[in-house]
C-alpha positions, -999 to +999 in steps of 0.1 A: -041-295-496-064-323-506-092-335-483-088-370-495-064-381-469-039-390-497-015-361-490-006-331-511-006-330-549+025-342-566+034-320-597+056-346-609+031-374-613+027-388-648-007-371-656+008-338-646+036-343-668+014-353-696-007-321-691+024-302-694+033-317-727+064-334-711+053-368-719+034-377-752+000-391-751-025-403-777-051-375-771-086-383-781-102-351-767-093-318-746-110-288-736-104-261-708-113-287-680-101-322-691-078-343-714-087-376-726-062-401-738-057-439-746-042-458-717-006-471-724-016-507-712-054-511-721-075-534-702-103-534-730-105-528-766-113-494-758-095-479-728-093-441-724-083-419-693-102-387-687-084-363-664-091-329-651-067-301-658-067-292-621-044-304-594-067-330-578-056-362-561-091-378-558-128-372-561-130-359-527-107-330-530-122-322-565-158-319-554-148-302-522-126-277-537-130-272-573-156-244-587-189-257-599-180-250-636-149-271-634-168-300-619-195-298-645-170-293-673-149-325-664-181-348-660-193-334-693-160-343-709-164-377-696-197-380-713-186-365-745-156-388-749-178-418-743-204-406-769-175-398-795-159-430-790-192-449-798-194-466-764-231-458-756-243-490-773-241-516-764-224-501-732-194-491-713-178-489-679-167-458-661-142-465-632-121-444-609-099-456-582-094-436-550-065-445-527-044-475-519-071-500-513-087-494-546-053-497-565-050-461-575-016-459-592-015-421-603-021-396-576-042-373-599-079-378-601-087-396-633-115-419-647-110-448-669-136-454-697-138-491-709-158-504-737-157-522-770-165-557-757-184-575-729-166-566-698-179-591-672-185-586-635-169-555-619-155-576-591-148-611-587-168-628-560-147-638-529 
C-alpha cells in the first residue's frame, strides 16, 4: 500500500501495461531499474518519460518503500537519459506531478524530461 495517500497501485494503469509490453512505446533507454520513452503528446521538442519498473504511485511511497539500490538506479537512469539525449546544454527541465492538485494523470511514479528549446517559467504567475 503506498504511503502517498493516493490509494493502492493499479496494475492496469498505462505505464504498468507499457512495462509488460502490452502497449507499445518508443523507448530510448531501459535497464533493471527504469524505462524511458517518448511521450505520446509531447509538450516540448524533447519530451521523454522515465518510469521505475517497480509498482509505485508517487515519490512518497517510492522513497519510503523501495530499496536504496532501486532509488539510486532510478535517479541515475533519469540523469543518464538526459545526458544521452544531449539535454545538459543549454539545459532541461525535470518534472514529476504527484496527486490530483499537481495534475498527475497516470498513477505510476514518472519523471518528465523536457528540453530542446527555451521552456519559459515553470508556473504562470497569478
